[in-house]
N, C-alpha and C positions, 0 to 999 in steps of 0.2 A: 661586391658593392662598389660602385665607381661614384665616387662624389665629386663634382666638378666644383672648382675654384674660379671665381671671377674677379678679374683683377682691372682696374681702372686707373686712369691719370688723372692727378690731380695738380692743377696748376697754383702755386701760389700766389695769392693777391696782395699787395702792397698793406701792410697793417696800419690801421687808424687814417685809412682815407674811405670816403664814402662811395658807394657801389650804387648806382642808381638802378632801380628795379620797378616792378609795375607796382603802382601805387605808393612808392615810397622809396626807400632806401636801407641798405645794409651796410654795415662797418666792421670788417676783420678787426678785432683787436690782440687777439694773441693764439699764437699756434702752440700747441703742448705735444710732447711726445712723452710717452709713459709705457712702463712694463706691465702687460697684463698677461698672467699665466704663461710666462716665459716669452711672449712675443711683444714687439713694439708697436704700438697703437698711436694713431695720429688723430688729433681732433683741435679745431678750431673755435675760440669764444669770439662773440661779438654783438652787436646791438643792432636791433630791427626798429625801423620807424616806418608803420601804414600811416602815410600823411592823412587818408580819408577812410573811414569805416563807418557804414551805415546800417542801421536796423532797420527793422520791420516797420518801426514807428517815424521812420525818416528824420531821426536824429543821426549826425554824423559826427564823429570826434577821430582824434588822432590816436594810434594804441603804439604802445614801446614795450618792447622786452629785450631781455638778453638771452642770448642762445649758445648751444654748442652742437656743432656739425661733426660727424665721425664720419670721414672717408674710408677708415679701416686700419688693417695692420701695413706696417711699412714693409715693402718688398724691395723697391729702392729708391733712397732718399735724394731728392733733387738731381737726380742724374742725366738730365736736360735741361732744355729750355724749349719754350714754345715759340711761335713766330712773333709774339708780341716781346719776347725777352725775358718771361716769366719762368722763374724755376719750377720743374715738373716732377712730382714725384708720383711713383707707381704703388696703388696700394692693392690690397686683398679687401674686397667687401665684405661686412659681416651679415650673414643673412639669418643666421641662426637668432630666433627670438629670445631664447633663453640667456645668451650670451649678451645678446642687446640690452636686456632687462637688467644683468649685473653690471656691465659697464655704465648704462644711464644713472644707476644708484650711486655707484662710485663717483661719476662726474657731478652729479646734482649736489652731492656731500661736500666735494671740494672748490667747487666754483659759486660766484654769485650770479645763478643762471636761472631761468624758469622753463626751459625747453632744452631737449638733446634729440636731435634727429641723425640719423644714418644714412648713408648712399645707398 
């Protein structure tokens, strides 16, 4: 049986600076490297503001939440820079749902966040 490993490149955004996004912005606040089952895992925590969310009853309000994004296991840490001059790390994305659930639980217990997403 052959298992394919997918790697991607993560461009490190400046911390504590708002990044404009559709309907609001997000702010990466902290980068974390931690060991999980003998491999080095990388995730970023931050804050999201959705400036307008509207319900079926036509009431609109702002939504705020704190998040973690898990690019994956570190393959090469900040080994290059992109055309904007940002450091770039190569990661192996985590596709196994059992592993994702275990990592999600660890992050939710150790960070003041409400959501964990994987690439």
